DOLODO-323477 format. One record per residue (C-alpha): residue number from 1; chain; x, y, z. Coordinates in steps of 0.02 Angstrom, whole numbers. Example, Ala and Ser with C-alpha at 12.3 -4.5 7.8 and 13.67 -1.06 7.14 Angstrom:
<pt><num>1</num><chaine>A</chaine><X>615</X><Y>-225</Y><Z>390</Z></pt>
<pt><num>2</num><chaine>A</chaine><X>684</X><Y>-53</Y><Z>357</Z></pt>
//
This chain:
<pt><num>1</num><chaine>A</chaine><X>-15745</X><Y>-7710</Y><Z>3268</Z></pt>
<pt><num>2</num><chaine>A</chaine><X>-15748</X><Y>-7610</Y><Z>3428</Z></pt>
<pt><num>3</num><chaine>A</chaine><X>-15742</X><Y>-7435</Y><Z>3470</Z></pt>
<pt><num>4</num><chaine>A</chaine><X>-15590</X><Y>-7354</Y><Z>3566</Z></pt>
<pt><num>5</num><chaine>A</chaine><X>-15607</X><Y>-7393</Y><Z>3739</Z></pt>
<pt><num>6</num><chaine>A</chaine><X>-15727</X><Y>-7544</Y><Z>3710</Z></pt>
<pt><num>7</num><chaine>A</chaine><X>-15705</X><Y>-7737</Y><Z>3706</Z></pt>
<pt><num>8</num><chaine>A</chaine><X>-15815</X><Y>-7863</Y><Z>3638</Z></pt>
<pt><num>9</num><chaine>A</chaine><X>-15837</X><Y>-8039</Y><Z>3701</Z></pt>
<pt><num>10</num><chaine>A</chaine><X>-15902</X><Y>-8130</Y><Z>3552</Z></pt>
<pt><num>11</num><chaine>A</chaine><X>-15966</X><Y>-8288</Y><Z>3638</Z></pt>
<pt><num>12</num><chaine>A</chaine><X>-16086</X><Y>-8186</Y><Z>3727</Z></pt>
<pt><num>13</num><chaine>A</chaine><X>-16101</X><Y>-8015</Y><Z>3634</Z></pt>
<pt><num>14</num><chaine>A</chaine><X>-16077</X><Y>-7924</Y><Z>3773</Z></pt>
<pt><num>15</num><chaine>A</chaine><X>-15983</X><Y>-7749</Y><Z>3730</Z></pt>
<pt><num>16</num><chaine>A</chaine><X>-15897</X><Y>-7671</Y><Z>3876</Z></pt>
<pt><num>17</num><chaine>A</chaine><X>-15840</X><Y>-7493</Y><Z>3886</Z></pt>
<pt><num>18</num><chaine>A</chaine><X>-15749</X><Y>-7389</Y><Z>4008</Z></pt>
<pt><num>19</num><chaine>A</chaine><X>-15809</X><Y>-7221</Y><Z>4061</Z></pt>
<pt><num>20</num><chaine>A</chaine><X>-15771</X><Y>-7069</Y><Z>4176</Z></pt>
<pt><num>21</num><chaine>A</chaine><X>-15894</X><Y>-6992</Y><Z>4264</Z></pt>
<pt><num>22</num><chaine>A</chaine><X>-15862</X><Y>-6811</Y><Z>4339</Z></pt>
<pt><num>23</num><chaine>A</chaine><X>-15941</X><Y>-6767</Y><Z>4502</Z></pt>
<pt><num>24</num><chaine>A</chaine><X>-15941</X><Y>-6577</Y><Z>4522</Z></pt>
<pt><num>25</num><chaine>A</chaine><X>-16017</X><Y>-6514</Y><Z>4677</Z></pt>
<pt><num>26</num><chaine>A</chaine><X>-16042</X><Y>-6324</Y><Z>4728</Z></pt>
<pt><num>27</num><chaine>A</chaine><X>-16092</X><Y>-6258</Y><Z>4904</Z></pt>
<pt><num>28</num><chaine>A</chaine><X>-16244</X><Y>-6163</Y><Z>4922</Z></pt>
<pt><num>29</num><chaine>A</chaine><X>-16344</X><Y>-6102</Y><Z>5074</Z></pt>
<pt><num>30</num><chaine>A</chaine><X>-16467</X><Y>-6237</Y><Z>5068</Z></pt>
<pt><num>31</num><chaine>A</chaine><X>-16337</X><Y>-6367</Y><Z>5034</Z></pt>
<pt><num>32</num><chaine>A</chaine><X>-16229</X><Y>-6441</Y><Z>4886</Z></pt>
<pt><num>33</num><chaine>A</chaine><X>-16280</X><Y>-6439</Y><Z>4712</Z></pt>
<pt><num>34</num><chaine>A</chaine><X>-16224</X><Y>-6560</Y><Z>4581</Z></pt>
<pt><num>35</num><chaine>A</chaine><X>-16197</X><Y>-6533</Y><Z>4394</Z></pt>
<pt><num>36</num><chaine>A</chaine><X>-16296</X><Y>-6659</Y><Z>4285</Z></pt>
<pt><num>37</num><chaine>A</chaine><X>-16308</X><Y>-6677</Y><Z>4103</Z></pt>
<pt><num>38</num><chaine>A</chaine><X>-16448</X><Y>-6742</Y><Z>3995</Z></pt>
<pt><num>39</num><chaine>A</chaine><X>-16432</X><Y>-6861</Y><Z>3860</Z></pt>
<pt><num>40</num><chaine>A</chaine><X>-16476</X><Y>-6780</Y><Z>3695</Z></pt>
<pt><num>41</num><chaine>A</chaine><X>-16624</X><Y>-6834</Y><Z>3568</Z></pt>
<pt><num>42</num><chaine>A</chaine><X>-16560</X><Y>-6967</Y><Z>3450</Z></pt>
<pt><num>43</num><chaine>A</chaine><X>-16436</X><Y>-7042</Y><Z>3582</Z></pt>
<pt><num>44</num><chaine>A</chaine><X>-16447</X><Y>-7222</Y><Z>3668</Z></pt>
<pt><num>45</num><chaine>A</chaine><X>-16546</X><Y>-7181</Y><Z>3820</Z></pt>
<pt><num>46</num><chaine>A</chaine><X>-16599</X><Y>-7008</Y><Z>3776</Z></pt>
<pt><num>47</num><chaine>A</chaine><X>-16690</X><Y>-6891</Y><Z>3917</Z></pt>
<pt><num>48</num><chaine>A</chaine><X>-16598</X><Y>-6979</Y><Z>4053</Z></pt>
<pt><num>49</num><chaine>A</chaine><X>-16486</X><Y>-6870</Y><Z>4165</Z></pt>
<pt><num>50</num><chaine>A</chaine><X>-16299</X><Y>-6922</Y><Z>4200</Z></pt>
<pt><num>51</num><chaine>A</chaine><X>-16146</X><Y>-6855</Y><Z>4250</Z></pt>
<pt><num>52</num><chaine>A</chaine><X>-16042</X><Y>-6763</Y><Z>4131</Z></pt>
<pt><num>53</num><chaine>A</chaine><X>-15900</X><Y>-6879</Y><Z>4066</Z></pt>
<pt><num>54</num><chaine>A</chaine><X>-15871</X><Y>-7007</Y><Z>3927</Z></pt>
<pt><num>55</num><chaine>A</chaine><X>-15765</X><Y>-7146</Y><Z>3857</Z></pt>
<pt><num>56</num><chaine>A</chaine><X>-15588</X><Y>-7161</Y><Z>3924</Z></pt>
<pt><num>57</num><chaine>A</chaine><X>-15459</X><Y>-7149</Y><Z>3770</Z></pt>
<pt><num>58</num><chaine>A</chaine><X>-15321</X><Y>-7281</Y><Z>3748</Z></pt>
<pt><num>59</num><chaine>A</chaine><X>-15191</X><Y>-7268</Y><Z>3897</Z></pt>
<pt><num>60</num><chaine>A</chaine><X>-15301</X><Y>-7133</Y><Z>3974</Z></pt>
<pt><num>61</num><chaine>A</chaine><X>-15348</X><Y>-7137</Y><Z>4163</Z></pt>
<pt><num>62</num><chaine>A</chaine><X>-15524</X><Y>-7092</Y><Z>4220</Z></pt>
<pt><num>63</num><chaine>A</chaine><X>-15455</X><Y>-6934</Y><Z>4298</Z></pt>
<pt><num>64</num><chaine>A</chaine><X>-15388</X><Y>-6873</Y><Z>4131</Z></pt>
<pt><num>65</num><chaine>A</chaine><X>-15547</X><Y>-6930</Y><Z>4027</Z></pt>
<pt><num>66</num><chaine>A</chaine><X>-15661</X><Y>-6826</Y><Z>4146</Z></pt>
<pt><num>67</num><chaine>A</chaine><X>-15549</X><Y>-6669</Y><Z>4114</Z></pt>
<pt><num>68</num><chaine>A</chaine><X>-15551</X><Y>-6689</Y><Z>3926</Z></pt>
<pt><num>69</num><chaine>A</chaine><X>-15728</X><Y>-6736</Y><Z>3912</Z></pt>
<pt><num>70</num><chaine>A</chaine><X>-15792</X><Y>-6591</Y><Z>4030</Z></pt>
<pt><num>71</num><chaine>A</chaine><X>-15694</X><Y>-6469</Y><Z>3919</Z></pt>
<pt><num>72</num><chaine>A</chaine><X>-15759</X><Y>-6564</Y><Z>3759</Z></pt>
<pt><num>73</num><chaine>A</chaine><X>-15944</X><Y>-6575</Y><Z>3822</Z></pt>
<pt><num>74</num><chaine>A</chaine><X>-15966</X><Y>-6404</Y><Z>3919</Z></pt>
<pt><num>75</num><chaine>A</chaine><X>-15824</X><Y>-6282</Y><Z>3868</Z></pt>
<pt><num>76</num><chaine>A</chaine><X>-15759</X><Y>-6259</Y><Z>4036</Z></pt>
<pt><num>77</num><chaine>A</chaine><X>-15614</X><Y>-6331</Y><Z>4134</Z></pt>
<pt><num>78</num><chaine>A</chaine><X>-15615</X><Y>-6434</Y><Z>4306</Z></pt>
<pt><num>79</num><chaine>A</chaine><X>-15479</X><Y>-6507</Y><Z>4404</Z></pt>
<pt><num>80</num><chaine>A</chaine><X>-15487</X><Y>-6701</Y><Z>4446</Z></pt>
<pt><num>81</num><chaine>A</chaine><X>-15463</X><Y>-6719</Y><Z>4628</Z></pt>
<pt><num>82</num><chaine>A</chaine><X>-15485</X><Y>-6908</Y><Z>4668</Z></pt>
<pt><num>83</num><chaine>A</chaine><X>-15568</X><Y>-7063</Y><Z>4615</Z></pt>
<pt><num>84</num><chaine>A</chaine><X>-15722</X><Y>-7086</Y><Z>4720</Z></pt>
<pt><num>85</num><chaine>A</chaine><X>-15778</X><Y>-7258</Y><Z>4668</Z></pt>
<pt><num>86</num><chaine>A</chaine><X>-15807</X><Y>-7372</Y><Z>4533</Z></pt>
<pt><num>87</num><chaine>A</chaine><X>-15957</X><Y>-7459</Y><Z>4469</Z></pt>
<pt><num>88</num><chaine>A</chaine><X>-15991</X><Y>-7595</Y><Z>4337</Z></pt>
<pt><num>89</num><chaine>A</chaine><X>-16165</X><Y>-7605</Y><Z>4270</Z></pt>
<pt><num>90</num><chaine>A</chaine><X>-16233</X><Y>-7732</Y><Z>4127</Z></pt>
<pt><num>91</num><chaine>A</chaine><X>-16383</X><Y>-7653</Y><Z>4020</Z></pt>
<pt><num>92</num><chaine>A</chaine><X>-16490</X><Y>-7788</Y><Z>3958</Z></pt>
<pt><num>93</num><chaine>A</chaine><X>-16443</X><Y>-7743</Y><Z>3778</Z></pt>
<pt><num>94</num><chaine>A</chaine><X>-16275</X><Y>-7818</Y><Z>3811</Z></pt>
<pt><num>95</num><chaine>A</chaine><X>-16186</X><Y>-7656</Y><Z>3851</Z></pt>
<pt><num>96</num><chaine>A</chaine><X>-16075</X><Y>-7675</Y><Z>3996</Z></pt>
<pt><num>97</num><chaine>A</chaine><X>-16021</X><Y>-7498</Y><Z>4068</Z></pt>
<pt><num>98</num><chaine>A</chaine><X>-15879</X><Y>-7484</Y><Z>4199</Z></pt>
<pt><num>99</num><chaine>A</chaine><X>-15889</X><Y>-7310</Y><Z>4278</Z></pt>
<pt><num>100</num><chaine>A</chaine><X>-15772</X><Y>-7222</Y><Z>4369</Z></pt>
<pt><num>101</num><chaine>A</chaine><X>-15837</X><Y>-7084</Y><Z>4469</Z></pt>
<pt><num>102</num><chaine>A</chaine><X>-15701</X><Y>-6942</Y><Z>4490</Z></pt>
<pt><num>103</num><chaine>A</chaine><X>-15736</X><Y>-6809</Y><Z>4613</Z></pt>
<pt><num>104</num><chaine>A</chaine><X>-15693</X><Y>-6637</Y><Z>4518</Z></pt>
<pt><num>105</num><chaine>A</chaine><X>-15692</X><Y>-6446</Y><Z>4563</Z></pt>
<pt><num>106</num><chaine>A</chaine><X>-15837</X><Y>-6356</Y><Z>4511</Z></pt>
<pt><num>107</num><chaine>A</chaine><X>-15816</X><Y>-6290</Y><Z>4336</Z></pt>
<pt><num>108</num><chaine>A</chaine><X>-15719</X><Y>-6119</Y><Z>4296</Z></pt>
<pt><num>109</num><chaine>A</chaine><X>-15806</X><Y>-6010</Y><Z>4159</Z></pt>
<pt><num>110</num><chaine>A</chaine><X>-15967</X><Y>-6022</Y><Z>4081</Z></pt>
<pt><num>111</num><chaine>A</chaine><X>-16061</X><Y>-6191</Y><Z>4041</Z></pt>
<pt><num>112</num><chaine>A</chaine><X>-16098</X><Y>-6208</Y><Z>3864</Z></pt>
<pt><num>113</num><chaine>A</chaine><X>-16190</X><Y>-6363</Y><Z>3781</Z></pt>
<pt><num>114</num><chaine>A</chaine><X>-16064</X><Y>-6409</Y><Z>3646</Z></pt>
<pt><num>115</num><chaine>A</chaine><X>-16141</X><Y>-6575</Y><Z>3622</Z></pt>
<pt><num>116</num><chaine>A</chaine><X>-16322</X><Y>-6514</Y><Z>3605</Z></pt>
<pt><num>117</num><chaine>A</chaine><X>-16364</X><Y>-6586</Y><Z>3781</Z></pt>
<pt><num>118</num><chaine>A</chaine><X>-16444</X><Y>-6497</Y><Z>3922</Z></pt>
<pt><num>119</num><chaine>A</chaine><X>-16373</X><Y>-6470</Y><Z>4101</Z></pt>
<pt><num>120</num><chaine>A</chaine><X>-16422</X><Y>-6415</Y><Z>4256</Z></pt>
<pt><num>121</num><chaine>A</chaine><X>-16358</X><Y>-6375</Y><Z>4449</Z></pt>
<pt><num>122</num><chaine>A</chaine><X>-16480</X><Y>-6474</Y><Z>4556</Z></pt>
<pt><num>123</num><chaine>A</chaine><X>-16480</X><Y>-6482</Y><Z>4748</Z></pt>
<pt><num>124</num><chaine>A</chaine><X>-16394</X><Y>-6637</Y><Z>4787</Z></pt>
<pt><num>125</num><chaine>A</chaine><X>-16550</X><Y>-6694</Y><Z>4917</Z></pt>
<pt><num>126</num><chaine>A</chaine><X>-16669</X><Y>-6649</Y><Z>4782</Z></pt>
<pt><num>127</num><chaine>A</chaine><X>-16602</X><Y>-6766</Y><Z>4648</Z></pt>
<pt><num>128</num><chaine>A</chaine><X>-16715</X><Y>-6912</Y><Z>4593</Z></pt>
<pt><num>129</num><chaine>A</chaine><X>-16612</X><Y>-7059</Y><Z>4571</Z></pt>
<pt><num>130</num><chaine>A</chaine><X>-16744</X><Y>-7134</Y><Z>4445</Z></pt>
<pt><num>131</num><chaine>A</chaine><X>-16706</X><Y>-6989</Y><Z>4320</Z></pt>
<pt><num>132</num><chaine>A</chaine><X>-16529</X><Y>-7042</Y><Z>4293</Z></pt>
<pt><num>133</num><chaine>A</chaine><X>-16463</X><Y>-7185</Y><Z>4198</Z></pt>
<pt><num>134</num><chaine>A</chaine><X>-16474</X><Y>-7356</Y><Z>4291</Z></pt>
<pt><num>135</num><chaine>A</chaine><X>-16280</X><Y>-7366</Y><Z>4293</Z></pt>
<pt><num>136</num><chaine>A</chaine><X>-16276</X><Y>-7203</Y><Z>4399</Z></pt>
<pt><num>137</num><chaine>A</chaine><X>-16402</X><Y>-7242</Y><Z>4524</Z></pt>
<pt><num>138</num><chaine>A</chaine><X>-16317</X><Y>-7355</Y><Z>4656</Z></pt>
<pt><num>139</num><chaine>A</chaine><X>-16171</X><Y>-7216</Y><Z>4669</Z></pt>
<pt><num>140</num><chaine>A</chaine><X>-16295</X><Y>-7062</Y><Z>4670</Z></pt>
<pt><num>141</num><chaine>A</chaine><X>-16403</X><Y>-7138</Y><Z>4811</Z></pt>
<pt><num>142</num><chaine>A</chaine><X>-16234</X><Y>-7171</Y><Z>4907</Z></pt>
<pt><num>143</num><chaine>A</chaine><X>-16185</X><Y>-6984</Y><Z>4872</Z></pt>
<pt><num>144</num><chaine>A</chaine><X>-16353</X><Y>-6909</Y><Z>4922</Z></pt>
<pt><num>145</num><chaine>A</chaine><X>-16349</X><Y>-7028</Y><Z>5081</Z></pt>
<pt><num>146</num><chaine>A</chaine><X>-16180</X><Y>-6954</Y><Z>5117</Z></pt>
<pt><num>147</num><chaine>A</chaine><X>-16221</X><Y>-6769</Y><Z>5086</Z></pt>
<pt><num>148</num><chaine>A</chaine><X>-16085</X><Y>-6762</Y><Z>4952</Z></pt>
<pt><num>149</num><chaine>A</chaine><X>-15950</X><Y>-6834</Y><Z>5061</Z></pt>
<pt><num>150</num><chaine>A</chaine><X>-15788</X><Y>-6904</Y><Z>4994</Z></pt>
<pt><num>151</num><chaine>A</chaine><X>-15794</X><Y>-7096</Y><Z>4958</Z></pt>
<pt><num>152</num><chaine>A</chaine><X>-15979</X><Y>-7118</Y><Z>4922</Z></pt>
//
């Protein structure tokens, strides 16, 4: 049995899920800030930081998924601008994630932790990739190196 947006390969017990990750940057005097969410206690990989977002629903694009997920997780609206990159990562426990990183506008309204997770704005230059989920690290390193430029 698989969850929506997930597939299972029976011969190797690898489960694959497709995720949309919202890349929200806002300008500040000291450089761009990035919005990150922390995985809540009790969830897999609790305590690690990640891009807000989540699983793609059936027949949903990554651009649509990030808009829906940000509204569900943080109670705010964003506009999906462009697909920046796609990464595939296989975790040791057999979960393969296909991540679509989508540049979004900064959220409008007051952020609310509707799923119980913490969130924070952090200067892009101050992001420690080791605090993020393994699957996010190659992309965040490129984003930091580019200073937030498109196509990281």
